[in-house]
N, C-alpha and C positions, 0 to 999 in steps of 0.2 A: 504494500500500500504506500502511495506517495504521501510524504509529509506535507500537510497544508498549513499555512500560516495566514490567518485572516487578518487583514490590515484595512483600517479605515483611511482612505486617501481622500484628500480634499479635491473636489472636482476642478478640472482645468477650465479656463475661461471659454474654451471652444466647445465644451459640452453643453447640450441644450437642457440645462437644469436651472431652476430658479430657487432663490433662497427659501421661499415659502413652500416649495414642493419638496426639495431635497437638497441639503447643503453638503452632502458627502456621498461617496459611492463606496460600496464594499467590494473588495476584490480579493481573490485568492492568490497568494504567492506560492507557486509550485516550483521548487528548486530545479527539478529535472527538466523543466520546459524552457529554462532561461538559456539564451544564447550569450555565452560569456564574452567579455571584451577580448580583443587580440592585441598584444604588444608587438610592435614591429621594429623598424630601424632606429638605431641609436646614433645620434650625432654629438660631437663634442667629447668623445672618449679620449683618454690619454692623461697627461699630467694636469691636475687641477691647480688653479692659482686663485689668490684672494679676489682679484678683479678679472679673472679669466672668463672666457666665453661661456655662455649658458650651455647646458646639456639638454637635448630634446629627445623625446621618445614618441615615435609615431604609434597611433593606436586606432582601433575601431570601437565604436560604442557597443555596449551590451544591449540586448533586447529582453526586457522583463515581461513582455507580452502585452504591455499597454504603455501609455505615455507617462512614465513614472519620473518624478523629480529625484535626481541623484546627486551624490557627492563622490568625488574621485580622489583616490590616494595612490601615490607612487611609493612602492616599498623597495628598499635596497638591502642586500644581505651579502655576507661573505661566504655563506654556505648555500649549496644548490637546493637544500631542503627548505630554505628560507626561515629556519628556526630562529635565526638571530636578526630577523628583518627589522629595519628601522624606517619610520615614515619620513618622506622627504617632501618639503613644501614645494608645491608646483602651481603654475598658472596653466589653466586648461583651455586650449583652443579646440575647435571642432574635430581636429584630426591629430593634434600634436600636444603633448605635455611638455612644459618648459620648467627646468629647475636651474637655479643659480649654482655656480661652482661652489659658492660658500655653503649653501644648504646641503648639497650632496656631500661635500667634504665633512660637514658636521655629522651626518648620518653614518658615514664610513668610519670616522674616528670613534663614534659612540658604539659601533658594532665591533670594534677591536682592530680596525685597520692600522697598519704601521705607516707613519708619515715617510715619504720618500721611497716607498716600496710599491712597485707595480703589482696590482692585485686584481684578480678576477672578481667582478662585482655582478651579482645576480639581481635582476630587476623584475618586478611584477606590478601590475596595475589592478587595483580593486575599486569596484563601484558599489556603493550602498544606496538603497532608497532612503530618502529623508522625509521627516514629518513636516508639518506645516510651520514649525519653528526652526527648521534647518538642521535638526539633529538627526544623525544616522540612526536608522531603525535596526535594532539588534537582530542578527541572524539573516540579514538580507544581502550581505556582501557577496558579490560575484567576482571571482579572481581570474585574471588572464593567464596565458601561458607564461613561463619563465624564460627570460632572455638574459644574455650576459655580454659584458664588454670589459675591457681592461682600463683601469683607472689607477692613477698614482695620487693618493691624498697628500696634503701638505700639513705641516705642523702648525696648529692653531689652537688656542684655548677655546673650547666650545662652551658657549653660554646656554642657559636654560631657554632663552628666547630663540636660539638656533635649533634646539632639540625638540621642543614640545609645542603643540598647538597652544595658542594663547589668545586671550582677549585683552583689549586695551582698557586701562583706567585713565580716562581723560577728564581733566578738570582745571579749576583755577590754580591748583597747586603746581601744575606744569605749564601754566599760561595757555591752557587749552591747545597745546601743541602736541601732535602725535609723535613728533621726533623726540620729545622729552617725557613721553608717557611711561608709566610702569605697567606691569602686566599681572594677570592671573593665568596660571598654567594648568593644562590638562595632563598632570603627571601620570595618572593611571589610565589615560586614554579611554575614559568612559563618559566624556562630555561634561565632567564636573571640573571647573577651573578654580584653583586655589592659589593663595600667595599672600605675602606680606607687602604692604604698601606704606611708604613714608610720605605723609602729606605735609610735613613741616608744620606750619601753624594754620594751614588752609583747608583742612578737611571740611569744616563747616561752611566754607564758601561754595561747596557743591562740586559734584563730579557725575559722570555717566560711564557706561561701558559700551564698547563697540567691538565688532568682530573683525575689524581690519583698520588700517590707518586712514579711514574715511568714515562717512556717516551713512553709507549705502549698504553695509553688510552687517546689520545689527546696530540698533540705536536704542540701547536699553536704559530706561530711567523710571521714575516714579509715575504712577497713574494719578493724574489730576482729578479723576472722577471718584477716587477712593479717599478714605480718611488719610490725613498726613501721617507718615510713619512716626512712631514714638522716638524721642531722643535716645540714642544708643541702641536702636532697635536690634533685636537678635535676628530677625528675619523680615525681609521685605519681598513681596511679589512684584517684580518689575514688568513693564510692558515694552514691546518693541515698536517704537513709533517716533517719527520726527517731532511729534508733539509731546513726547514724554518729558517729565520734569527732572531737574537736577536732583541727585541724592544729596541731601544736606542734613542728615540726622546724626552726624558724627562730629566730634570735636577734639579728639585726641590726635597725637602725632602718628603713631604706628597702629595699623590694624592688620589682622589676618582675616581675609574674607574668603568665601567660596561662592561660586555661581554655577547653578545647574542650568545649562543651556536649553534643556528640554522643558523643565518645569518653570523656568525663569525665577526660581527662588534664589535670592541673594542673602547670604547668611554671614553674620559677624561671628567669628570664632573667638576672637579676643581683641582688646584694644589696650594701648598703654602709651604713656608719654616718654618712657625711657626703658631700656633693657640694660641690666647691669650684672657684673660679676660680684659675688659675695663669698666670703669665707676664706679667700686666699691668704696664706700665711697666718691662718687662725684669726683673721679679722672678720668677724661676723656682724659688724656694726656699720661699716662704710662700703658702699657700692662703688665699683669701678664702672663708670658709665661707658657704654659701648657706642661706637659710631655705626652707621649703616651705609652699605654700598648697594644702591638699587640696581646697578648693572650686574653685579655678581650675586645679588639677592641674599646678602649675608651681613650679620652684625660682626664687628671686630673690635679688638682692643689689644694693646701690648701689655704683657704682664712679666713680672720678675719673681721667681721663686727660688730663694737661696737654698731651700731644703725641700724635700718632698712635702707636699701639702694636699689640701682638698679645696674644692670650690663648688659653687652652683651658679645658675643664672636665675634672675628674678626680675619681675616687672615692677616699676614704680617704687623701688626700695621697700617692697612689702612681700609677704609670703602668700598672698592670695593666688598669685600666678607665678609658678617657678618651674624650672627644668633642671633635672639632674642627670645621672648616668644614662647613657644611650639616648639622651635628649628626651627622656620621658617626663611628662608633666608630673611634678611631685616626686620624681625619682630620687635615688640615693645620691650621696656626695660623689663628686667626680674626682678621681685620683689624679694628681699632677706631679710629675717627676721634677726634680730640681732643674732649673734652667730659665732662660729668657725666651719668650714665645710671643707670636701674634696668635691670639685665640680667635677662631672663626666659629660663629654659630649660625647655621643655616636652618631656620625654622620651617622653610618650605619642604625640605627633604630630610629633616631631622638628623642633621649631621653636625658633629663637633670636631674641629681640627686644631691641633697645636702645631704651629709652623715656626721652627727656629729660624729659618732663612729669611722670613719676612719681618722678623722683629726689627723695629726701627726704620723700616723701608716705606717709601710712598705706597699707598694703596692704589692698585691699578683700577682705572675707571672705564676701560674698554677692552 
């Protein structure tokens, strides 16, 4: 028996349906009847460079059996089984996918590619049906054949913005400039975007979310027809509209937010005006206030430990919100070996790093 997945799809404008008669159609997704996409010729293979030429992959569209709205993903892997596949950001034309050398290089490095070493790279194209909010519908991805080409990646530090799908946090804090925006990231590749944002003193001045560096691919803000969100609201249901309002319910400097692109639920995970180190050298009274690098999405501070010691991280010089061993909230004390370090705290990916080489050095910002 064929597996059937019943999906409610919004009717396309060309269908002769009216809102009062029927505002959606029910269709059956039958995997065995789908004509998969086909990946074709690759251009731009060879040595990748920071500002090198784009890489293109020719393709043919899949056929889902009806006029389905779809989203396309290019995958790159170092194994022919595609077990280590990484998504590559692409722009899609009607017959060609285009990826920048930078984006493909980031995917190859993340998959374990060696800079300067020519590597066989396996490529595959996936198309998924999307719902009315632009989110991929689970279980509908149709994959192409696997093709290969030789590439030589270059050595570059890969940022989260290069690796993960993301949404823009655009607002007064960055002068409403997409070039200065910070982001929420889809770390788990499930359509839920999370991240820490540093608003300085301007969170209350308002911000919105977008799906690209423009206003045409998601314009998420508050619903003017609903009650105004409470101050420091734990959850707000946003709307996608050019008429949506600025989100102005928050007043602290740092926030960890999440955004579900399917449900449009915008959630505050925590907020704070400072993050500090406490307990170092047995000083449990005075916090070492950390700086924040929005490009590297991490807090940092230089510390000196003349002898083995312990420490923790906490928000606003209080114990209501604190992080310990393994970056766990409320976790145990973190052991620190004697030495001088730059301590990095990445609360997006729950990582703590003690870096001796960076102690006293300028913090990179790109």
